[in-house]
N, C-alpha and C positions, 0 to 999 in steps of 0.2 A: 667168671664172676660176669661177663658179658650175658650167658644163657639164663645165671639165675639171675640177671636184673630183665631180661627180656619177659623171661616168664612172670615176674612181678609184675610189670607191664600190662601183659594178656591178661591175665587175674584181672587186674584193675577194671582194666578196660570192660571184659565183658560184665562185671559184677556191677558196675558204671550203667552198662547199657540193661542190665537188667532191671536195676532199679529205675532208671527214665520209664523203661515200658510197665513195668507194674504202675509207678506214678501216672503214668498217660490212661493206664485204665481206670486210675481213680478217677482222671479227671472227665470221661466220657461218662462214667455213671452218675457225676456229678450235674452232670448237663445233660442227661437222658430224660426227655419230657411224657406227662401222661397221655399215653394214646387212648383218645373218647373215640368211638364210633356212636354215630347216633345218628337213627334210621330217619326221620325227616328233619326239612330247613326249618321248620318253628324249632327242634329241638338246638339244632346248630347253632342259630340265630341266640335262645338263651345260654346257651357255654361262651360262645362268646362275648355274651354280655357280661357275664359274672365275672370271667377269666379271662385274658391270653396268652399270660408268662406261665413256661413249661407247660405249655398242654398242645396236643397236636391233631385236632378234630377232623374225622373222615366223616363224611357223610352218604348212607346209602340210595336211598331214592332222591334222582336228581331234583332241585326246585323243578314245577312243571309238571312233572310228572304225579301219576293218582294213584297213592298208595294203596287205596281198595285193592289194585289190581297189580299192581306191582309185582315183579318175580324174579325174584335174588339171581344173580349172575353169580360166578363162578366168585372171582375179585371181589363180589359184595359179600360173599362168605366169609371172603379171606380178611377183608375188612371188621368183621367181626369178631372171628377165631382168634385174630392177634392183638386184639384192644386191651387195655388194661380194665377198662371200662363200659359197657354198652348202655346205651338209655334209647329205651322206645315209648312208644304211647300206651300201647297197652287198650285194653276195651276191645281190641280187634280189629282195630284200626289197619293197621298192615294184615289184609288180608292173607295173602297168601305166603307170608313168612311165619304168623301165629306160633305153628308148633316149634319153630326151630328158635324162635326169639325165647320163647318160654320153657324152652329146657336148657335155656343158659343160667347164669347166674347175672343177666343183667337186669338192670334195675326200670322196671316199669314205673312211668311218669306220675300214673294216677293212682298209684300203691293207698297214697294218704286220703284220697278225696275222701267227703261224708260221701257214701253212697246214697244217700237221701236225698242228694243234690243233682244226681244224673237223670236224664229223661231214659226213656224207654218208650219204643215205639213199635207195633205189628209189624213186621217185614215178611213177606212167602209165609206165611200164617204163621211164625217165630215172635215171642216177641224178643226183641234185641235193646241191648244198651247203645244210645247213641252215643260215636266217640267225640263228637266234633267239638270237645271240650274246651277249647282255645275261646269258643265266642263267648262262655262266660268267663269275665275274666278276674272274678273272684276265685273260680276254679283254677285257671290261667296261673293266678299267684302262689297257688298250692302246690304246682308241677314247679314252677321254676325255685320252691325252698326246698323241695325234696331234693333238685338236681343240684343245687347250691349245698346241702348237708351233705349230700355224697363226695362232691369235689374237695370239701373240707377234709375231708374224712382221708383221702388219696392225696391230699396236699395239704397238710396242716400250718406249712411255712407262709403259704396264701391266705389264710382267715380271715384276717383285716381287713385285706384287699376283697374277698370275696363277699364278705359282709357287707361293708360299705356298698358295694355294685348292687347287691340283692336289695339293701334299701334305699338306693335312690330308686333303682327299677320299679320298685312296688310303687311307689311315691307316682312317677312318671303313667304306671297302670292306674294307679288311681286317677289321675287328673283325664286320663282318657276315657274313662268311665263317664265320669261327670259329662265331658263332651259329648259322649254320644248318647248320651241320655236327653241331653238339653237339643240337640240338632235333629235326632230323630222324632223328639217330642215338638218340632217345630212342624211336621207333617202335618197336615190337617186327618183328622179321625178317619174322615171317610175313604180318607186316600194312604191308608196304612195297612196297606197288604203288599209283601214281599212273595213275590213267585220267582222259583230257582228252578234248576235242573233236578237236581236231587236235595234229597231233603237233608242240607249241610246246617241250616242257620237257626235248628229250634232249642240253642241255647242264645243264640244273636236274641231272638223274639221274644226271649222270658227277661233279658236282661235289659233291653230297651225297647220293650211294649210296642212290637210290630207283629200282626199275625203274617206268619209263611205259609203257603201252598208249594208244592212239589208232586209232579209227576212221578219221578221215581223215588226208592226208599231212600236210606240213610247212607247204603254200600251203591256207589255206582254198578259194583256186580250183580247188582239184582234186577232181575225183569220189569221192564215197563209193559204191565198192559196195556190196550186198545181202553178198556174203562177209565184206568187210572187216566191218562190223557185226556179222555173226553171229560172226566171228572175235572180237571185242571180246567179245560175251556172254557168250560159252563161255569165255575169260580170266576174265570178273569170277566164272563161276560155279566155275571151277576151282580158284581161289585164294581162294574164298569174300572177293572184295573188300568190305570194309566200305562203303565211301562212292566216288561217284566225283565228279566236279569239272565244272561250268559256267566258262564263261568269259565273260569280260566282253565279248569280241569277235564272240562266237559268239551262234547261238540255241540256247536252254537244252532246247528240245525235243528235240533230238538223245538227251539225256542222257534225259530222261524216259521214249524208246524204249526206251532200252538197259536200264533200270528194268523196263518192264513186259515187255522177252525175258528178261531173267533171272529175273522171276516165274513164266513162264511154264515155267521149267524148276525150278521148285520152290524158288528161290533169292530173297531177297530183300535191295536192296541201298539205302542210302541215297544220294538223289542231294542235292548241295550247291549251291544255287542260290540265288537272289534277292538284293536288292538288299544291298550289302554282304557278300555271302557268296561271289562266284564270282571266280576268279582271274584276276589280271591276265598278259596274256601279250604279246599285240601293241599295248599300248599303257599308258600310266600313265592316273591316275585323270583325270578333268577340272578345272581349275584351282578352287581352296578346297574340292575333297574329301578327303577321305582317300585317300592312294597318289597325289597327284597328284606325287610326287619319286622318284627311283629308290630311295631309301634304305626309305623307308614302303613303298612297293609291294613290292620283295622280302621285306622283314620280314614282309606282311599275310601273303604268300603261304605263308610256311614256317610262320607261326603256324596259319593257315587247313587246312593238311594234316597237321600233327600233330596238332592240336584233333580232326578228325576221323577219322585213322590211329590212333589210339592204343588 
């Protein structure tokens, strides 16, 4: 009899443990977050603005790095490979990673753009699409909506939260656009020239009505010819440009050379550079620094330009 009781108790314990183990598996499955990998700090900011619950976001290109020239490391490829969804800019922005990204079932956030709204420029003898669409707030809003729709597909239980955050964010973007138009509009027309290291501000020019000029093309990976540098110097001198601007992801030495060349022609131009005084072009600021989100970044650029060109 004792043997039978012992056998029954042992069986119950085994069954009970097995049930708890299966129950734990179900609990783990219920709490598993959606793994989202993004290529840039811009896209990381969008995802975190739209939804935070049940999402784990992995960033490939660190804030402050240049996406045009960034080469993926093995750990970056693992982030992409192991993700449930991958968001990337497209338009050849992630220059060294384009083929790999296009071979995946990732989401090109520019896929819903009205192509007629995209700018194209000549670079190294070829026509290329300008990938810096985030300086056109209307295009940026489309990219935000594309990401929101994908997240809703993956997290239907978060639909109401995502849609509410999307609506709020779009309103803030509209307010920022109005602020930028007003602020840049306060710069006298004869001073409204923006000179930067590479041609990243074409959409900014169109949105805020300011002429831009740069010695280097759309990609920082393109060649900078001496003739392009001299053309930029001539532009600075001819238009009596008050200030030229360094960028957070490019070498400020190039702007100092432009200043020296302009001075050799008898014209002195101010170089706006140094920590906290560089324009953000291809990346947000690192986490914890001012400009680590899109709204602050763009407002900073607008204020810095206006302050030095008025």
